[in-house]
DOBA-64980 format. One line per field, with one value per residue: x negated, y, z negated of N, C-alpha, C in turn. Coordinates in pm, whole numbers, padded with zeros to 5 digits. Layout:
n.u	X,...
n.v	Y,...
n.w	Z,...
ca.u	X,...
ca.v	Y,...
ca.w	Z,...
c.u	X,...
c.v	Y,...
c.w	Z,...
REM end
This chain:
n.u	-03534,-03431,-03172,-03085,-03081,-02875,-02664,-02617,-02603,-02373,-02184,-02228,-02106,-01845,-01782,-01803,-01603,-01349,-01370,-01182,-00940,-00666,-00700,-00773,-00585,-00370,-00470,-00462,-00183,-00115,-00205,00005,00174,00361,00429,00621,00530,00719,00791,00550,00514,00712,00653,00399,00378,00267,00215,00387,00219,-00025,-00059,-00015,-00268,-00456,-00392,-00458,-00737,-00789,-00700,-00868,-01100,-01063,-00919,-00664,-00365,-00095,00244,00497,00841,01125,01236,01055,00723,00520,00274,-00020,-00277,-00563,-00737,-00642,-00785,-00952,-00840,-00844,-01133,-01205,-01101,-01245,-01466,-01388,-01483,-01747,-01735,-01592,-01710,-01781,-01569,-01429,-01184,-00994,-00935,-01052,-00852,-00648,-00782,-00802,-00518,-00438,-00603,-00481,-00196,-00233,-00332,-00137,00037,-00088,-00062,00198,00238,00100,00274,00535,00471,00384,00654,00787
n.v	01951,01694,01780,01798,01549,01432,01551,01485,01223,01201,01305,01125,00920,00995,01026,00765,00625,00751,00702,00548,00479,00505,00637,00875,00979,00964,01178,01412,01419,01436,01704,01885,01857,01697,01339,01066,00693,00571,00757,00834,00564,00600,00805,00762,00492,00280,-00019,-00041,-00178,-00130,00156,00198,00089,00245,00511,00461,00426,00674,00817,00711,00843,01084,01252,01264,01322,01202,01237,01219,01169,01122,00820,00781,00846,01108,01191,01383,01600,01678,01875,02040,02162,01985,01858,02039,02060,01804,01801,01978,01832,01661,01770,01707,01429,01416,01378,01128,00955,00725,00616,00821,01091,01426,01627,01480,01448,01724,01794,01621,01742,01986,01925,01842,02069,02262,02131,02146,02427,02483,02357,02542,02769,02673,02655,02901,03008,02909
n.w	08073,07964,07935,08183,08255,08107,08193,08456,08438,08319,08483,08709,08566,08563,08839,08913,08764,08869,09122,09301,09535,09474,09224,09289,09431,09245,09069,09223,09253,08993,08930,08942,08722,08446,08501,08494,08477,08656,08819,08942,09070,09267,09428,09509,09597,09472,09289,08961,08758,08845,08849,08601,08476,08629,08518,08250,08268,08344,08127,07926,08010,07921,08078,08127,07977,07741,07684,07471,07556,07453,07534,07757,07873,07979,08193,08240,08393,08208,08284,08531,08733,08842,09052,09289,09321,09377,09626,09782,09811,10043,10289,10283,10341,10554,10803,10818,10815,10984,11055,11077,11246,11272,11260,11113,10891,10793,10785,10558,10369,10369,10281,10032,09906,09936,09768,09511,09516,09491,09255,09082,09118,09021,08736,08652,08671,08462
ca.u	-03519,-03345,-03018,-03020,-03062,-02750,-02556,-02641,-02568,-02241,-02134,-02226,-02031,-01704,-01759,-01806,-01482,-01258,-01393,-01087,-00841,-00540,-00705,-00789,-00416,-00307,-00530,-00400,-00024,-00088,-00213,00144,00228,00373,00501,00632,00481,00810,00772,00420,00529,00816,00572,00249,00398,00182,00293,00388,00097,-00140,-00051,-00057,-00403,-00540,-00388,-00533,-00883,-00816,-00671,-00996,-01219,-01014,-00885,-00494,-00292,00020,00331,00613,00973,01224,01186,00947,00593,00475,00125,-00071,-00408,-00580,-00807,-00606,-00879,-01031,-00773,-00892,-01249,-01209,-01065,-01364,-01571,-01358,-01561,-01881,-01733,-01497,-01762,-01786,-01429,-01401,-01063,-00910,-00976,-01065,-00706,-00566,-00844,-00725,-00381,-00455,-00637,-00370,-00073,-00262,-00378,-00012,00101,-00129,-00030,00324,00226,00082,00395,00612,00390,00420,00787,00853
ca.v	01853,01611,01799,01773,01401,01407,01604,01399,01087,01199,01347,00997,00826,01041,00994,00620,00598,00807,00654,00461,00586,00534,00723,01007,01010,01009,01297,01509,01406,01503,01853,01941,01847,01577,01259,00927,00586,00533,00873,00818,00471,00622,00896,00732,00379,00177,-00074,00009,-00210,-00075,00310,00196,00052,00358,00611,00409,00457,00837,00864,00680,00943,01222,01336,01240,01309,01137,01327,01098,01229,01025,00687,00795,00923,01189,01195,01497,01618,01782,01981,02046,02209,01872,01807,02096,02029,01678,01815,02026,01693,01604,01828,01617,01307,01407,01332,00981,00877,00657,00558,00930,01221,01563,01686,01419,01473,01860,01778,01577,01861,02090,01879,01822,02189,02305,02067,02216,02568,02453,02341,02665,02858,02635,02646,03027,03067,02816
ca.w	08158,07921,07935,08342,08293,08039,08270,08566,08380,08270,08623,08769,08504,08602,08958,08932,08709,08949,09267,09368,09632,09394,09095,09354,09476,09122,09016,09315,09214,08851,08915,08943,08580,08400,08556,08433,08557,08760,08939,09016,09164,09379,09501,09562,09664,09394,09176,08815,08692,08898,08803,08414,08494,08671,08410,08137,08304,08334,07984,07849,08047,07871,08209,08135,07846,07767,07607,07462,07574,07427,07563,07850,07861,08057,08195,08314,08386,08110,08338,08656,08840,08887,09182,09392,09306,09467,09791,09845,09862,10164,10368,10272,10394,10689,10947,10805,10827,11126,11070,11074,11306,11201,11252,11018,10751,10767,10729,10435,10276,10345,10203,09885,09859,09921,09649,09406,09514,09433,09105,09023,09118,08927,08603,08633,08669,08379
c.u	-03445,-03192,-02985,-03006,-02914,-02656,-02534,-02570,-02418,-02134,-02123,-02142,-01883,-01671,-01750,-01654,-01340,-01267,-01316,-00979,-00709,-00565,-00725,-00658,-00358,-00359,-00463,-00233,-00007,-00121,-00101,00185,00259,00465,00511,00568,00569,00809,00655,00433,00605,00717,00440,00273,00282,00261,00290,00256,-00023,-00163,-00062,-00213,-00486,-00516,-00444,-00686,-00893,-00793,-00805,-01117,-01181,-00975,-00736,-00482,-00140,00113,00475,00765,01072,01164,01074,00826,00570,00318,00092,-00210,-00455,-00652,-00761,-00696,-00973,-00997,-00845,-01040,-01287,-01168,-01174,-01468,-01498,-01456,-01705,-01873,-01641,-01550,-01779,-01677,-01399,-01259,-00964,-00988,-00979,-00944,-00633,-00650,-00792,-00611,-00389,-00476,-00537,-00237,-00116,-00289,-00218,00050,00051,-00101,00128,00350,00192,00195,00496,00573,00403,00554,00875,00840
c.v	01715,01649,01787,01620,01347,01442,01519,01284,01092,01236,01197,00906,00850,01002,00849,00593,00632,00764,00540,00546,00606,00642,00868,01065,01055,01146,01418,01514,01484,01662,01931,01968,01733,01488,01124,00814,00554,00641,00865,00692,00525,00708,00849,00576,00268,00113,-00026,-00028,-00156,00083,00289,00175,00179,00479,00579,00459,00618,00882,00835,00773,01070,01320,01363,01237,01237,01208,01228,01221,01154,00885,00691,00851,00991,01205,01327,01535,01730,01906,01983,02092,02109,01837,01918,02074,01885,01695,01895,01923,01636,01654,01761,01499,01312,01340,01193,00894,00844,00635,00707,01039,01346,01645,01622,01437,01628,01851,01712,01673,01948,02058,01869,01962,02253,02247,02117,02372,02582,02438,02462,02765,02804,02644,02807,03100,02981,02903
c.w	08100,07929,08095,08339,08225,08132,08388,08536,08367,08415,08693,08704,08550,08741,08994,08892,08812,09103,09324,09426,09534,09282,09169,09386,09359,09065,09113,09275,09078,08835,08922,08796,08556,08478,08472,08537,08676,08860,09011,09112,09289,09458,09600,09616,09599,09296,09035,08743,08718,08870,08686,08432,08510,08562,08286,08145,08280,08207,07916,07887,07992,07973,08210,07987,07848,07657,07611,07484,07564,07438,07668,07785,07981,08079,08278,08292,08289,08171,08490,08782,08903,09032,09298,09422,09411,09607,09848,09886,09990,10279,10386,10332,10515,10805,10954,10804,10961,11145,11102,11162,11246,11169,11116,10859,10697,10692,10590,10330,10254,10270,10061,09844,09825,09795,09519,09396,09431,09292,09019,09013,09018,08782,08548,08602,08559,08261
REM end
């Protein structure tokens, strides 16, 4: 029984820490591979300060690692399978999203899924 409590507590902590729309978008983007803060700013239309703050949280959780490349730093997910796992959660909340219809929800899932598939292809061809 104590092991279930520990696991449930850790999962709750993880979900609490990633439960920001910008962090979820960052996780989905980072499944492709390494990005600089400026690349993430351009892709996600989030200010550099906010991107850096969110990346710091994800790094503290052990979800993101940083690789120095000359003057720049590239961020990537340590466990890229987190992104598709989050996509599966959309089905649980789809009926509660009043600002988007079912087609819009499916379109978002499809775009994120295709993004992840492109990542897998590019990683195997490198």
